[in-house]
C-alpha positions, 0 to 999 in steps of 0.5 A: 272284201277282196284283196287288191290286185297287186302285180308289182312283183309279177316279173320276179315271180315269173322269173322264179318260176322259170328258174325252178322249172329249168332246174327241175327239167335239168335234174330230170334229164340228168336222172334219165341220163344216169339211170335210164338202164334201170328204169322201165320204158313207161317210167322213162316215157313219163319223165320225158313227157313231164319234161316236154310239159315243162318246156311248154310251161317255160315258153308260156312263162317267158311270154308272160315275162315279156308282157310284164317287162 
């Protein structure tokens, strides 16, 4: 038997995802600002690419949150 589809707390979960993703994005940017000279070019590119994916995820989360509201 499958679980019932309870979407009552979707907005709260989405908000939590947004906050966590924003925090991770900011931490990575601060890390890059502080340690850029110590990192190799490929590691910098990887972290920048990861942050770009986070920005895309944030846009998606925010759209979903608007739909839930």
